[in-house]
Structures are given as C-alpha cells and as structure tokens.
VMD Tcl script that draws the C-alpha trace (Angstrom):
set ca {
  {9.77 263.27 210.65}
  {6.90 264.91 212.36}
  {7.03 268.65 212.34}
  {5.30 270.43 215.19}
  {1.78 271.33 214.30}
  {1.21 274.84 216.46}
  {3.54 277.76 217.36}
  {3.84 276.48 220.97}
  {5.80 273.39 220.03}
  {7.98 275.35 217.60}
  {8.96 277.84 220.65}
  {9.54 274.63 222.81}
  {11.87 273.01 220.05}
  {13.72 276.33 219.66}
  {14.14 276.43 223.39}
  {15.43 273.07 223.51}
  {18.01 273.44 220.84}
  {18.99 276.97 221.38}
  {22.75 277.47 222.23}
  {23.61 277.74 225.77}
  {25.85 280.84 225.44}
  {26.07 283.88 222.93}
  {29.18 285.84 222.32}
  {28.76 289.29 220.75}
  {31.43 291.89 219.61}
  {31.49 294.68 222.49}
  {34.18 297.34 222.49}
  {36.91 295.23 220.53}
  {36.21 292.32 222.73}
  {33.62 289.61 223.30}
  {30.64 289.82 225.74}
  {29.04 286.49 227.05}
  {25.14 286.49 226.99}
  {22.64 283.98 227.82}
  {20.42 282.87 224.84}
  {17.58 284.64 226.23}
  {19.22 287.97 226.56}
  {20.38 287.61 223.12}
  {16.90 287.41 222.16}
  {15.92 290.20 224.40}
  {18.78 292.45 222.57}
  {17.58 291.26 219.16}
  {13.95 292.56 219.95}
  {15.45 295.80 221.41}
  {18.19 296.61 218.73}
  {17.17 296.01 215.07}
  {20.98 296.02 213.96}
  {21.18 292.69 215.27}
  {19.02 291.11 212.77}
  {21.94 291.81 210.19}
  {24.85 290.63 212.35}
  {26.68 287.16 211.50}
  {27.19 284.35 213.94}
  {28.99 280.99 213.72}
  {27.90 277.84 215.79}
  {30.58 276.70 217.64}
  {30.46 273.90 220.27}
  {26.57 274.60 221.17}
  {27.29 278.29 221.06}
  {26.89 281.23 218.64}
  {29.80 283.74 218.29}
  {29.50 286.93 216.50}
  {32.15 287.13 213.49}
  {32.60 289.85 210.82}
  {31.27 289.51 207.52}
  {34.64 288.36 206.18}
  {35.35 285.82 208.68}
  {31.78 284.54 208.37}
  {32.13 284.02 204.43}
  {35.92 282.32 205.32}
  {34.46 279.86 207.58}
  {31.60 278.59 205.24}
  {33.76 278.85 202.07}
  {36.39 276.43 204.24}
  {33.18 274.44 204.93}
  {31.98 274.14 201.38}
  {35.83 273.27 200.20}
  {36.18 270.72 202.97}
  {32.84 269.00 201.93}
  {34.12 269.09 198.32}
  {37.42 267.44 199.08}
  {35.87 264.85 201.18}
  {33.32 263.95 198.22}
  {36.18 264.00 195.74}
  {38.11 261.56 197.95}
  {35.57 259.36 198.37}
  {34.91 259.34 194.54}
  {38.56 258.74 194.21}
  {38.77 256.03 196.82}
  {41.73 258.08 198.31}
  {43.36 257.02 201.45}
  {45.25 258.51 204.04}
  {48.64 257.21 205.08}
  {47.63 257.76 208.76}
  {44.72 255.38 208.32}
  {47.38 252.41 207.53}
  {48.33 250.27 210.33}
  {51.80 251.37 211.07}
  {53.22 247.60 211.96}
  {52.04 246.03 208.48}
  {52.69 249.16 206.52}
  {54.78 248.95 203.66}
  {55.57 251.48 200.86}
  {55.16 249.30 197.93}
  {51.59 248.23 199.20}
  {50.36 252.00 199.15}
  {52.45 253.33 196.32}
  {52.14 250.70 193.90}
  {49.62 251.21 191.36}
  {47.96 248.02 190.77}
  {46.40 249.18 187.42}
  {48.59 248.77 184.37}
  {49.53 251.93 182.53}
  {47.34 252.53 179.41}
  {50.35 251.89 176.81}
  {51.09 248.37 178.47}
  {47.47 247.50 178.18}
  {47.30 248.39 174.55}
  {50.28 246.41 173.89}
  {48.88 243.34 175.72}
  {45.84 243.84 173.66}
  {47.50 243.82 170.56}
  {49.67 240.86 171.55}
  {46.19 238.73 172.54}
  {44.73 239.87 169.25}
  {47.62 238.18 167.22}
  {47.58 235.19 169.39}
  {44.02 234.49 168.75}
  {44.96 234.51 164.86}
  {47.96 232.32 165.43}
  {46.73 229.68 167.58}
  {44.20 228.06 165.14}
  {47.00 227.50 162.75}
  {48.85 225.08 164.89}
  {48.19 221.38 164.65}
  {45.71 220.03 167.16}
  {48.34 218.18 169.21}
  {50.09 221.51 169.86}
  {47.14 223.21 170.74}
  {46.17 220.52 173.25}
  {49.71 220.88 174.84}
  {49.23 224.56 175.27}
  {45.76 224.44 176.59}
  {46.84 221.73 179.44}
  {49.88 223.63 180.39}
  {48.32 227.25 180.34}
  {44.67 226.65 180.32}
  {44.61 223.77 183.04}
  {47.82 225.38 184.58}
  {49.36 221.65 184.71}
  {53.26 221.43 185.59}
  {55.64 220.24 183.03}
  {56.30 217.23 185.37}
  {52.60 216.37 185.24}
  {52.54 216.88 181.22}
  {55.52 214.61 181.47}
  {53.61 211.92 183.23}
  {50.48 212.46 180.82}
  {52.81 211.98 177.34}
  {55.28 209.54 179.14}
  {58.14 211.48 178.55}
  {60.47 213.51 180.91}
  {59.93 216.85 182.13}
  {62.81 218.17 180.22}
  {61.18 216.73 177.03}
  {58.26 218.61 177.77}
  {60.13 221.92 178.50}
  {61.97 221.65 174.98}
  {58.85 220.78 173.23}
  {57.14 224.01 174.63}
  {60.07 226.15 174.24}
  {59.99 225.11 170.42}
  {56.37 225.73 170.41}
  {56.76 229.32 171.80}
  {59.73 230.11 169.38}
  {57.34 228.82 166.38}
  {54.24 230.97 167.58}
  {56.80 233.96 167.98}
  {57.85 233.52 164.48}
  {54.13 233.00 163.14}
  {53.02 236.64 165.10}
  {56.38 238.21 163.62}
  {57.69 239.55 167.00}
}
mol new
graphics top color blue
foreach p $ca { graphics top sphere $p radius 0.5 }
foreach p [lrange $ca 0 end-1] q [lrange $ca 1 end] { graphics top cylinder $p $q radius 0.2 }
display resetview
C-alpha cells in the first residue's frame, strides 16, 4: 500500500474517510454534530481529547469509559471465540440445511474413543503375532477374504467348494485364531 507523502494528501484521506456524523453527550442526551463541527469543538475544548468514542455505522458516538471498555472487551472476546471455533472446527446447527439435517450426522462423533483405540491396537498387535503361526493355506484364505475382500461365494468358486464349506472353514479358522490369541 502506498502511504501519502505529504500532509495535504493525509488531510484528504482523513476527510474522505471521516465519519458523517458525530454524537456527543450533552445535558444527559446526545447532540448530533457534523465531523467538521466536532473537529472545531476538539480544537476549542481540550477536554474532548480525553473523551471516548465508538465507531457505529460510519458515525462516532461518545460513550462513557465503562461502555468503551465493555465494547472492546466484547470485541476481543468475539474475536477469540471465532478463532477458537475455527481451530476446533465448530459448526453452528443454524448452518445446517434443514431438509437434510439428521441428528446423528451432527451429534455422532466419528472419532473412536481413546479406550476403544487402545483395545483395537492391542488386538492388532496380538493378531500380528498369531498370523505367522498359521499354515500357508490358512493365511492365503484370510488374505483373499479380508485383504482382497472376496466374498465367500467367490472363494468357493476358487477352491471348488460351496459357499457353506468356505463359511465353515473360516469360522473354524477364526476360532483357532481366538484360542491362539487367548481372547
């Protein structure tokens, strides 16, 4: 961004972006002034240098010190909450399309709970220890069924037996693995 090089350009920018109206507290109420009248008042009355003003809809409004602090405290809090919301990937229920909204879509936590993850990891570690102990034919059957995700029907065609025979063989194999894992 280019900054103004002389004071005339600076004054032009100040006038261009100056508020249209200024409201000052006078006799328990507000008095409306133009920005130019406000500037003249500031020059003639040095007490206005210590007054607090809030920008509202392109205007300035004089407020008490407490109101000023409260306004900016709320601004900081809102900014903090927005940043936290972004970091936590929060969503508002109001943002959801109402026709496609289903409670379980929003309220269901897709992450497993920590205890479940730990148990799953223990199970996988034990399974890795047991699988090499199986004979090659059993390992191949498990790999085709779970690694290649072939159906029992397809496995029956490959082995030349019925789907029921494959199902029975897999059940026996699962029982054998459970015993080996001591579950």
